[in-house]
C-alpha positions as CSV (number, residue, x, y, z in Angstrom):
1,X,-52.5,18.7,-12.7
2,X,-50.5,19.5,-15.8
3,X,-47.7,17.6,-17.2
4,X,-45.5,20.6,-16.7
5,X,-46.3,20.7,-13.0
6,X,-45.2,17.2,-12.6
7,X,-42.1,17.7,-14.6
8,X,-41.2,20.7,-12.4
9,X,-41.8,18.7,-9.3
10,X,-39.6,15.8,-10.6
11,X,-36.8,18.3,-11.4
12,X,-36.9,19.7,-7.9
13,X,-36.9,16.2,-6.5
14,X,-33.7,15.3,-8.4
15,X,-32.0,18.6,-7.6
16,X,-29.4,18.1,-4.9
17,X,-29.6,21.8,-4.0
18,X,-33.4,21.7,-3.3
19,X,-34.4,22.9,0.1
20,X,-36.2,20.8,2.7
21,X,-39.5,22.7,1.9
22,X,-39.0,22.2,-1.8
23,X,-38.4,18.5,-1.4
24,X,-41.4,18.3,1.0
25,X,-43.8,19.9,-1.5
26,X,-42.5,18.0,-4.4
27,X,-42.8,14.6,-2.6
28,X,-46.3,15.4,-1.4
29,X,-47.4,16.5,-4.9
30,X,-45.9,13.6,-6.8
31,X,-47.1,10.9,-4.4
32,X,-50.7,12.2,-5.1
33,X,-50.4,12.7,-8.9
34,X,-47.9,10.2,-10.3
35,X,-49.4,7.2,-12.0
36,X,-47.9,3.7,-12.0
37,X,-45.9,4.0,-8.8
38,X,-45.1,0.8,-6.9
39,X,-46.4,1.0,-3.3
40,X,-43.9,-0.1,-0.6
41,X,-44.0,0.3,3.2
42,X,-40.9,0.9,5.3
43,X,-40.6,0.6,9.1
44,X,-38.0,2.9,10.7
45,X,-36.6,2.3,14.2
46,X,-33.9,4.3,16.0
47,X,-32.7,5.3,19.4
48,X,-32.6,9.0,18.2
49,X,-35.1,11.2,16.5
50,X,-35.2,10.5,12.8
51,X,-38.6,11.9,11.8
52,X,-37.1,14.1,9.1
53,X,-35.4,11.0,7.5
54,X,-38.8,9.8,6.3
55,X,-39.0,12.6,3.8
56,X,-35.7,11.8,2.2
57,X,-36.5,8.1,2.1
58,X,-39.7,9.0,0.3
59,X,-37.7,11.3,-2.0
60,X,-35.3,8.7,-3.3
61,X,-38.1,6.1,-3.5
62,X,-40.1,8.4,-5.8
63,X,-37.0,8.9,-8.0
64,X,-37.1,5.1,-8.5
65,X,-40.8,5.0,-9.2
66,X,-41.9,3.9,-5.7
67,X,-44.5,5.5,-3.4
68,X,-43.0,4.8,0.0
69,X,-45.0,4.9,3.2
70,X,-42.7,5.3,6.2
71,X,-43.9,4.0,9.5
72,X,-41.7,5.5,12.3
73,X,-41.3,3.5,15.5
74,X,-41.1,4.5,19.1
75,X,-38.0,6.1,20.6
76,X,-35.3,3.4,21.4
77,X,-37.8,0.5,21.3
78,X,-36.5,-1.8,18.5
79,X,-38.1,-5.0,19.7
80,X,-41.5,-3.3,20.1
81,X,-41.1,-1.6,16.8
82,X,-40.4,-4.8,15.0
83,X,-43.5,-6.4,16.5
84,X,-45.6,-3.4,15.3
85,X,-44.0,-3.5,11.9
86,X,-44.6,-7.2,11.4
87,X,-48.3,-6.8,12.3
88,X,-48.5,-3.9,9.8
89,X,-46.9,-6.0,7.0
90,X,-44.0,-3.6,6.2
91,X,-41.8,-4.6,3.2
92,X,-38.6,-3.1,4.5
93,X,-37.2,-2.5,8.0
94,X,-34.4,0.1,8.5
95,X,-32.8,0.2,12.0
96,X,-30.6,3.2,12.7
97,X,-28.8,2.7,16.0
98,X,-26.8,5.8,17.2
99,X,-23.7,4.8,19.2
100,X,-23.3,8.0,21.3
101,X,-26.9,7.7,22.5
102,X,-26.7,4.1,23.7
103,X,-26.1,5.7,27.0
104,X,-26.2,9.5,27.7
105,X,-23.1,11.0,26.1
106,X,-21.7,7.4,25.7
107,X,-18.5,8.5,23.9
108,X,-17.7,11.1,26.5
109,X,-18.4,8.6,29.3
110,X,-16.1,6.0,27.7
111,X,-13.3,8.6,27.3
112,X,-13.8,9.7,30.9
113,X,-13.2,6.1,32.2
114,X,-16.5,4.4,32.3
115,X,-16.1,1.1,34.0
116,X,-15.3,-1.8,31.6
117,X,-18.0,-4.0,33.3
118,X,-20.6,-1.3,32.6
119,X,-19.6,-1.2,29.0
120,X,-19.6,-4.9,28.7
121,X,-23.0,-5.2,30.3
122,X,-24.4,-2.6,27.9
123,X,-23.0,-4.6,24.9
124,X,-24.5,-7.8,26.1
125,X,-27.9,-6.2,26.8
126,X,-27.8,-4.6,23.3
127,X,-26.8,-7.8,21.6
128,X,-29.7,-9.7,23.2
129,X,-32.2,-7.0,22.4
130,X,-31.1,-7.0,18.7
131,X,-31.0,-10.7,18.6
132,X,-34.6,-11.0,19.7
133,X,-35.7,-8.1,17.5
134,X,-34.1,-9.6,14.4
135,X,-35.5,-13.0,15.1
136,X,-39.0,-11.5,15.3
137,X,-38.3,-9.6,12.0
138,X,-38.0,-12.7,9.9
139,X,-41.4,-12.2,8.2
140,X,-40.1,-8.8,6.9
141,X,-38.7,-9.3,3.3
142,X,-35.8,-6.8,3.6
143,X,-34.0,-5.9,6.9
144,X,-31.2,-3.3,7.0
145,X,-29.3,-2.6,10.3
146,X,-27.1,0.5,10.4
147,X,-23.6,0.1,11.7
148,X,-22.4,2.3,14.5
149,X,-20.2,5.4,14.0
150,X,-18.6,8.1,16.0
151,X,-20.2,11.4,16.6
152,X,-17.2,13.2,18.0
153,X,-13.7,13.2,16.4
154,X,-10.9,11.5,18.3
155,X,-8.6,13.8,20.3
156,X,-5.8,11.3,19.6
157,X,-5.6,10.9,15.9
158,X,-2.2,9.2,15.9
159,X,-3.4,6.1,17.9
160,X,-6.7,4.4,18.6
161,X,-8.3,5.9,21.6
162,X,-10.6,4.1,24.1
163,X,-13.8,5.2,22.3
164,X,-12.5,3.7,19.0
165,X,-11.7,0.4,20.7
166,X,-15.1,0.1,22.3
167,X,-16.8,1.2,19.1
168,X,-15.0,-1.6,17.2
169,X,-16.1,-4.1,19.9
170,X,-19.7,-3.0,19.5
171,X,-19.4,-3.1,15.7
172,X,-18.2,-6.7,15.8
173,X,-21.0,-7.6,18.2
174,X,-23.6,-6.1,15.9
175,X,-22.1,-7.8,12.8
176,X,-22.3,-11.2,14.6
177,X,-25.9,-10.7,15.6
178,X,-26.9,-9.6,12.1
179,X,-25.1,-12.5,10.5
180,X,-27.2,-14.9,12.6
181,X,-30.4,-13.3,11.3
182,X,-31.2,-14.8,7.9
183,X,-32.9,-11.9,6.1
184,X,-30.9,-9.1,7.7
185,X,-27.9,-7.1,6.3
186,X,-25.6,-4.4,7.6
187,X,-26.1,-0.9,6.3
188,X,-23.0,1.2,5.9
189,X,-23.6,4.2,8.1
190,X,-19.9,4.9,8.7
191,X,-19.3,5.0,4.9
192,X,-22.2,7.5,4.5
193,X,-20.7,9.6,7.3
194,X,-17.3,9.6,5.6
195,X,-18.7,10.6,2.3
196,X,-20.9,13.4,3.7
197,X,-18.2,14.6,6.1
198,X,-18.6,14.7,9.9
199,X,-19.2,18.5,10.1
200,X,-21.9,18.4,7.4
201,X,-23.5,15.2,8.7
202,X,-24.1,16.0,12.4
203,X,-26.3,18.8,13.6
204,X,-24.9,19.3,17.1
205,X,-27.6,21.8,18.1
206,X,-30.5,19.6,17.2
207,X,-28.7,16.6,18.8
208,X,-28.4,18.5,22.1
209,X,-31.8,19.9,22.1
210,X,-34.0,17.2,20.5
211,X,-31.9,14.0,20.1
212,X,-32.0,14.6,16.4
213,X,-28.3,14.3,15.4
214,X,-28.4,14.1,11.6
215,X,-28.3,17.2,9.4
216,X,-30.1,17.3,6.1
217,X,-27.1,16.2,3.9
218,X,-26.8,13.1,6.0
219,X,-30.5,12.4,5.9
220,X,-30.6,12.8,2.1
221,X,-27.6,10.4,1.7
222,X,-29.2,7.8,4.0
223,X,-32.3,8.0,1.8
224,X,-30.3,7.6,-1.4
225,X,-28.3,4.7,0.0
226,X,-31.4,2.9,1.3
227,X,-32.9,3.0,-2.2
228,X,-29.7,1.5,-3.6
229,X,-29.4,-1.1,-0.8
230,X,-32.9,-2.3,-1.6
231,X,-32.3,-2.2,-5.3
232,X,-34.8,0.7,-5.5
233,X,-37.2,-1.2,-3.3
234,X,-37.2,-4.2,-5.6
235,X,-37.7,-2.4,-8.9
236,X,-34.5,-3.7,-10.6
237,X,-32.0,-6.5,-10.7
238,X,-29.1,-5.9,-13.0
239,X,-27.1,-8.8,-14.4
240,X,-25.0,-7.5,-17.3
241,X,-22.4,-4.7,-17.6
242,X,-21.7,-3.8,-21.2
243,X,-18.6,-1.7,-21.8
244,X,-17.4,0.6,-24.5
245,X,-13.6,0.5,-25.1
246,X,-12.0,3.7,-26.3
247,X,-11.9,6.3,-23.5
248,X,-13.8,3.9,-21.3
249,X,-11.5,0.9,-20.7
250,X,-8.4,2.9,-21.7
251,X,-7.6,6.5,-22.7
252,X,-7.4,7.2,-26.4
253,X,-8.6,5.5,-29.6
254,X,-6.8,2.2,-30.3
255,X,-7.4,2.5,-34.0
256,X,-5.5,5.7,-34.1
257,X,-3.1,5.5,-31.2
258,X,-2.3,1.8,-31.6
259,X,-1.8,-0.6,-28.6
260,X,1.4,1.2,-27.6
261,X,-0.2,4.6,-27.6
262,X,-3.3,4.1,-25.5
263,X,-3.4,5.4,-21.9
264,X,-3.5,2.5,-19.5
265,X,-1.1,2.1,-16.6
266,X,-1.3,1.4,-12.8
267,X,1.2,4.2,-12.1
268,X,0.7,7.3,-14.3
269,X,-2.3,9.6,-14.9
270,X,-4.5,9.4,-16.8
271,X,-3.9,5.7,-17.5
272,X,-4.1,4.9,-13.8
273,X,-7.8,6.0,-13.7
274,X,-8.7,3.6,-16.5
275,X,-6.6,0.8,-14.9
276,X,-8.4,1.3,-11.6
277,X,-11.8,1.2,-13.3
278,X,-10.9,-2.1,-14.9
279,X,-10.0,-3.6,-11.6
280,X,-13.4,-2.6,-10.2
281,X,-15.1,-4.2,-13.2
282,X,-13.1,-7.4,-12.6
283,X,-14.3,-7.4,-9.0
284,X,-17.9,-7.2,-10.3
285,X,-17.2,-10.1,-12.7
286,X,-15.9,-12.2,-9.8
287,X,-19.1,-11.4,-7.9
288,X,-21.2,-12.8,-10.7
289,X,-21.8,-9.8,-13.0
290,X,-21.6,-10.7,-16.7
291,X,-19.1,-8.4,-18.5
292,X,-19.5,-7.8,-22.2
293,X,-18.0,-5.4,-24.8
294,X,-20.2,-3.2,-26.9
295,X,-17.9,-1.0,-28.9
296,X,-17.5,0.5,-32.4
297,X,-14.1,-0.7,-33.4
298,X,-12.0,-3.0,-35.5
299,X,-12.2,-6.4,-33.9
300,X,-8.5,-7.0,-34.5
301,X,-7.5,-3.8,-32.7
302,X,-9.4,-4.6,-29.6
303,X,-8.4,-8.2,-29.5
304,X,-4.8,-7.1,-29.7
305,X,-5.2,-4.9,-26.6
306,X,-6.9,-7.8,-24.8
307,X,-4.1,-10.2,-25.6
308,X,-0.9,-8.0,-25.8
309,X,-1.2,-4.9,-23.6
310,X,0.9,-5.6,-20.5
311,X,-1.2,-3.5,-18.2
312,X,-4.6,-4.7,-19.4
313,X,-6.5,-6.1,-16.3
314,X,-9.5,-7.4,-18.3
315,X,-8.7,-10.2,-20.7
316,X,-10.8,-12.2,-23.2
317,X,-11.6,-14.9,-20.6
318,X,-13.3,-12.3,-18.4
319,X,-15.8,-11.3,-21.2
320,X,-18.8,-13.4,-21.9
321,X,-19.8,-11.7,-25.1
322,X,-17.8,-9.3,-27.3
323,X,-19.7,-7.1,-29.8
324,X,-16.9,-5.4,-31.6
325,X,-18.2,-4.0,-34.9
326,X,-19.6,-0.9,-36.5
327,X,-23.2,-1.6,-35.9
328,X,-25.2,0.9,-33.8
329,X,-24.9,0.1,-30.1
330,X,-28.6,-0.4,-29.6
331,X,-28.5,-3.3,-32.1
332,X,-25.6,-4.8,-30.2
333,X,-27.2,-4.4,-26.9
334,X,-30.4,-6.2,-28.1
335,X,-28.1,-9.0,-29.5
336,X,-26.4,-9.3,-26.1
337,X,-29.8,-9.6,-24.3
338,X,-30.9,-12.2,-26.8
339,X,-27.8,-14.3,-26.6
340,X,-27.8,-14.2,-22.8
341,X,-31.6,-14.7,-22.6
342,X,-31.9,-11.7,-20.3
343,X,-34.1,-8.7,-20.4
344,X,-32.8,-5.3,-21.7
345,X,-33.7,-4.0,-18.2
346,X,-31.0,-6.3,-16.8
347,X,-28.3,-4.4,-18.7
348,X,-26.1,-1.5,-17.6
349,X,-24.2,0.2,-20.4
350,X,-21.1,2.5,-19.9
351,X,-19.7,4.7,-22.7
352,X,-17.9,8.0,-23.0
353,X,-20.0,9.4,-25.9
354,X,-23.1,11.5,-25.3
355,X,-24.1,10.7,-28.9
356,X,-24.0,7.0,-28.4
357,X,-25.7,7.1,-25.0
358,X,-28.5,9.3,-26.3
359,X,-29.0,6.8,-29.1
360,X,-29.3,3.9,-26.7
361,X,-31.7,5.8,-24.4
362,X,-34.0,6.6,-27.4
363,X,-33.9,3.2,-29.0
364,X,-33.6,0.8,-26.0
365,X,-34.8,2.9,-23.0
366,X,-34.9,-0.2,-20.8
367,X,-31.1,-0.2,-20.7
368,X,-29.6,1.8,-17.8
369,X,-26.7,4.0,-19.1
370,X,-23.7,5.7,-17.5
371,X,-21.3,8.1,-19.0
372,X,-17.6,8.4,-18.4
373,X,-17.2,11.9,-17.1
374,X,-15.3,14.5,-19.0
375,X,-13.5,15.3,-15.7
376,X,-11.7,12.0,-15.5
377,X,-10.9,12.3,-11.8
378,X,-14.7,11.8,-11.3
379,X,-14.6,8.5,-13.1
380,X,-14.1,6.4,-9.9
381,X,-17.2,7.9,-8.4
382,X,-19.2,6.9,-11.5
383,X,-17.8,3.4,-11.2
384,X,-18.8,3.3,-7.6
385,X,-22.4,4.1,-8.5
386,X,-22.3,1.3,-11.0
387,X,-21.0,-1.1,-8.5
388,X,-23.7,-0.1,-6.0
389,X,-26.4,-1.1,-8.5
390,X,-25.0,-4.6,-9.0
391,X,-23.9,-5.4,-5.4
392,X,-26.9,-3.9,-3.5
393,X,-28.5,-6.6,-1.3
394,X,-25.4,-8.8,-1.2
395,X,-24.1,-11.6,-3.4
396,X,-24.9,-15.2,-2.9
397,X,-22.3,-17.9,-3.7
398,X,-24.6,-19.1,-6.5
399,X,-24.7,-15.7,-8.1
400,X,-20.9,-15.3,-7.9
401,X,-20.6,-18.3,-10.1
402,X,-23.0,-16.9,-12.7
403,X,-20.4,-15.6,-15.2
404,X,-18.9,-19.1,-15.6
405,X,-22.3,-20.6,-16.1
406,X,-23.1,-18.2,-18.9
407,X,-19.8,-19.1,-20.6
408,X,-20.7,-22.7,-20.3
409,X,-24.0,-21.9,-21.9
410,X,-22.2,-20.2,-24.8
411,X,-20.1,-23.4,-25.3
412,X,-23.2,-25.5,-25.2
413,X,-24.8,-23.3,-27.9
414,X,-21.7,-23.8,-30.1
415,X,-22.1,-27.6,-29.6
416,X,-25.8,-27.5,-30.5
417,X,-25.0,-26.3,-34.0
418,X,-23.2,-29.6,-34.7
419,X,-26.3,-31.8,-34.3
420,X,-29.2,-32.3,-36.8
421,X,-31.9,-32.8,-34.1
422,X,-32.7,-31.3,-30.7
423,X,-33.0,-34.8,-29.2
424,X,-29.5,-35.8,-30.3
425,X,-28.1,-32.6,-29.0
426,X,-29.8,-33.0,-25.6
427,X,-28.6,-36.5,-25.3
428,X,-25.0,-35.4,-26.0
429,X,-25.0,-33.0,-23.0
430,X,-25.0,-35.8,-20.4
431,X,-27.4,-34.0,-18.3
432,X,-27.7,-34.7,-14.6
433,X,-30.2,-33.2,-12.1
434,X,-29.9,-33.3,-8.3
435,X,-33.3,-32.8,-6.7
436,X,-33.4,-31.7,-3.1
437,X,-36.2,-31.4,-0.6
438,X,-36.2,-28.7,2.1
439,X,-32.5,-28.0,1.7
440,X,-32.0,-25.3,4.4
441,X,-28.4,-24.7,3.3
442,X,-29.8,-23.3,0.0
443,X,-32.4,-20.9,1.4
444,X,-30.6,-17.8,0.3
445,X,-30.3,-18.9,-3.3
446,X,-33.8,-20.3,-3.4
447,X,-35.2,-17.0,-2.2
448,X,-33.0,-15.1,-4.6
449,X,-34.3,-17.2,-7.5
450,X,-37.9,-16.5,-6.6
451,X,-37.2,-12.8,-6.5
452,X,-35.4,-12.7,-9.9
453,X,-37.1,-15.3,-12.1
454,X,-39.8,-13.8,-14.4
455,X,-40.0,-15.6,-17.7
456,X,-40.1,-19.2,-16.4
457,X,-42.3,-18.6,-13.4
458,X,-45.8,-20.0,-13.3
459,X,-47.2,-17.8,-10.5
460,X,-44.5,-15.1,-10.1
461,X,-44.9,-15.4,-6.3
462,X,-41.9,-14.0,-4.5
463,X,-40.6,-15.5,-1.2
464,X,-38.3,-14.1,1.4
465,X,-35.7,-16.3,3.1
466,X,-37.9,-16.3,6.2
467,X,-40.9,-17.5,4.1
468,X,-38.9,-20.3,2.5
469,X,-37.7,-21.5,5.9
470,X,-41.3,-21.4,7.2
471,X,-42.4,-23.5,4.2
472,X,-39.7,-26.0,4.8
473,X,-40.7,-26.3,8.5
474,X,-44.4,-26.6,7.7
475,X,-46.1,-30.0,8.0
476,X,-48.2,-29.4,4.9
477,X,-45.6,-27.9,2.5
478,X,-42.4,-28.9,0.8
479,X,-39.7,-26.8,-1.0
480,X,-37.9,-28.6,-3.8
481,X,-34.8,-27.2,-5.4
482,X,-32.8,-28.6,-8.3
483,X,-29.3,-28.3,-9.5
484,X,-28.4,-29.0,-13.1
485,X,-25.1,-29.9,-14.6
486,X,-23.9,-31.2,-18.0
487,X,-20.6,-32.1,-19.5
488,X,-19.6,-28.4,-19.7
489,X,-20.0,-27.9,-15.9
490,X,-22.6,-27.0,-13.3
491,X,-25.4,-24.5,-13.9
492,X,-25.9,-24.4,-10.1
493,X,-29.3,-24.2,-8.4
494,X,-31.6,-23.2,-11.1
495,X,-35.1,-24.4,-10.2
496,X,-37.5,-24.1,-7.3
497,X,-40.8,-25.8,-6.6
498,X,-43.1,-25.2,-3.6
499,X,-46.0,-27.5,-3.0
500,X,-48.8,-27.7,-0.5
501,X,-50.7,-30.8,0.6
502,X,-54.4,-30.5,1.3
503,X,-56.6,-33.6,1.7
504,X,-55.9,-35.8,-1.4
505,X,-54.4,-33.0,-3.5
506,X,-50.9,-31.7,-3.8
507,X,-51.0,-28.1,-5.1
508,X,-48.1,-26.5,-6.9
509,X,-47.8,-23.2,-5.1
510,X,-44.8,-22.1,-7.2
511,X,-42.6,-23.5,-9.9
512,X,-39.8,-21.4,-11.5
513,X,-36.5,-21.9,-13.2
514,X,-33.6,-20.0,-14.5
515,X,-33.8,-19.4,-18.2
516,X,-30.3,-20.8,-18.5
517,X,-31.5,-24.4,-18.4
518,X,-34.8,-24.1,-20.2
519,X,-35.3,-26.2,-23.4
520,X,-33.4,-29.3,-22.2
521,X,-36.3,-31.1,-20.7
522,X,-35.2,-30.4,-17.1
523,X,-38.4,-28.7,-16.3
524,X,-40.4,-31.9,-16.9
525,X,-37.9,-34.4,-15.4
526,X,-38.6,-33.9,-11.7
527,X,-42.4,-34.4,-11.6
528,X,-42.4,-38.2,-11.2
529,X,-40.4,-37.8,-8.0
530,X,-42.7,-35.0,-6.6
531,X,-45.7,-37.2,-7.5
532,X,-44.3,-40.2,-5.6
533,X,-43.6,-38.0,-2.5
534,X,-47.2,-36.8,-2.6
535,X,-48.6,-40.3,-3.1
536,X,-46.8,-41.5,0.0
537,X,-48.7,-38.8,1.9
538,X,-52.0,-40.1,0.7
539,X,-52.5,-37.7,-2.2
540,X,-54.0,-38.9,-5.5
541,X,-54.1,-35.7,-7.6
542,X,-51.9,-32.8,-8.5
543,X,-53.2,-29.3,-9.1
544,X,-51.3,-26.5,-10.7
545,X,-52.0,-22.9,-11.6
546,X,-50.7,-20.5,-14.2
547,X,-51.0,-16.9,-13.3
548,X,-50.3,-14.5,-16.1
549,X,-47.7,-11.7,-15.6
550,X,-46.1,-9.2,-17.9
551,X,-43.2,-11.5,-18.7
552,X,-44.2,-15.2,-18.2
553,X,-45.8,-16.0,-21.6
554,X,-43.1,-18.6,-22.1
555,X,-44.8,-20.9,-19.6
556,X,-48.4,-20.3,-20.5
557,X,-48.8,-23.9,-21.8
558,X,-46.4,-25.6,-19.4
559,X,-49.0,-27.6,-17.6
560,X,-50.6,-28.6,-20.9
561,X,-47.3,-29.9,-22.1
562,X,-46.8,-31.7,-18.7
563,X,-50.1,-33.5,-19.4
564,X,-52.4,-31.8,-17.0
565,X,-56.1,-31.2,-17.9
566,X,-57.5,-27.7,-17.6
567,X,-59.9,-27.5,-14.6
568,X,-60.9,-23.8,-14.5
569,X,-60.1,-20.7,-16.5
570,X,-60.5,-17.0,-15.6
571,X,-59.0,-13.8,-16.8
572,X,-55.2,-14.1,-16.4
573,X,-55.3,-17.4,-14.6
574,X,-55.8,-21.1,-15.4
575,X,-56.0,-24.1,-13.0
576,X,-55.0,-27.6,-14.0
577,X,-55.4,-31.1,-12.4
578,X,-54.1,-34.6,-13.1
579,X,-54.0,-38.0,-11.3
580,X,-50.6,-38.5,-9.7
581,X,-50.3,-41.8,-11.6
582,X,-50.0,-39.9,-14.9
583,X,-46.9,-38.1,-13.7
584,X,-45.3,-41.1,-12.0
585,X,-45.1,-42.8,-15.3
586,X,-43.2,-40.0,-17.0
587,X,-39.4,-40.6,-17.1
588,X,-36.8,-38.7,-19.0
589,X,-34.7,-40.7,-21.5
590,X,-31.7,-38.5,-21.4
591,X,-31.5,-36.9,-17.9
592,X,-30.1,-38.7,-14.9
593,X,-31.9,-37.8,-11.7
594,X,-30.3,-37.9,-8.3
595,X,-32.9,-37.8,-5.5
596,X,-32.5,-39.2,-2.1
597,X,-36.2,-38.7,-1.2
């Protein structure tokens, strides 16, 4: 097939006005002809007919570079569906419960006086069914459970009616059940319905005739939001939001309008639009997103706004890096990536200028860009899309502290320049490492770190929360995690090791660390303690593997530096082995280790 054919199919795929048949043909064509697609399987379970949803799930997966195979479950059989999906090894589970069909015309029955005991019994039965299903779904890496929503508008808009009250009770029940299930998360079906609009979202004819309530606009938006909620099925993980200033953080050009003349106010348009955007960016920063400036401006002008403008929500302390100069923005974005030790594909850049954004796209295409719309009233929607990229999949407590940790790293780098040798600098940091074994309280962060770490990752094996819990519970495996702190503060949980015992060998199944703490010797400091644990279990040797990936060249010689001897080499993989006694003798001179054993 020609490149033009594929380009036309991609254009149709991205066209919101494309018909069902056009989308269907484009999806089928691109799934067969596109190269380099990531293959992902999704299991779909519902108590209504959602067959047409599969097409729109596949559509938005393709737009993210993913070939999605959708396996549709039986009608209203979530527990059986989960069992089937686990056996099939699906990567994602999407459950779409439909409130009005929990019982025939449930909303109408409630409004007509359905007995409270019947409603309560239905709620208890549903809670138990979902509790069992979600417990069985633990092997599935990503589990999304749709929240309930109304199908028919309230006839009493001025006060909550009985349907709304019951719906709220069921929502709380579902939220509690999902909260108990480690890998599961709620999926905002009511929000989708609100955005699409009730009249456009529900096809009342198809619902009555075929139990297929969702119209095409709703199905398309569910597909789009599912791609976002899964971070495009695991194809991205953004860390940094780089912001322009003029006509992005405020209206006007500070170099011309001066501090007093820029548009920024919580009360008056257009300044209130920029003020709101800044509040949203601050919310991202508090959730762990790293905020940076990347702007062509006089540094003194921008610093004056940051320090003096009375309505400026973002201040200097909220910004990890400030690139305020007249260099091209591609150069500054590369510098930001280097200083933070993150990939360019971890950065989102927001600017108002088409010229600047086109330059970034051509010179650093890995950076994701957004443009402030010329119709300023659409700016909040753009900010909402940016937020969705960062917050998809939830935020762990560890990630929410990330911004402070990067600032601590910047302070440490400034200190480093004062010492003549690396050893003196490391010793001055007063490093301490807390090593934990099978710490179930840290499962979410441990799993997150295995999903995100690429550069310092010896095997690049990913683990779900359920898989980490299973390893912790296993008799022949251990999961180690380490927390690092220095005199500037805590870097948090930044390292994970998974080992497996077999006969007289302890095998390193995975070892990975955040790049924030590399180069301080932390990566070598914990092995005497792991070796002693293994020796107590009758092991005499440790075996490790390096499996090459596109990004882990940094650790290609890690086991060599640790003192292991090469055992076997093949294309892209090396195996090492060493007596445990060799590791037990290694002790760090400048790192204090806390390990209860």
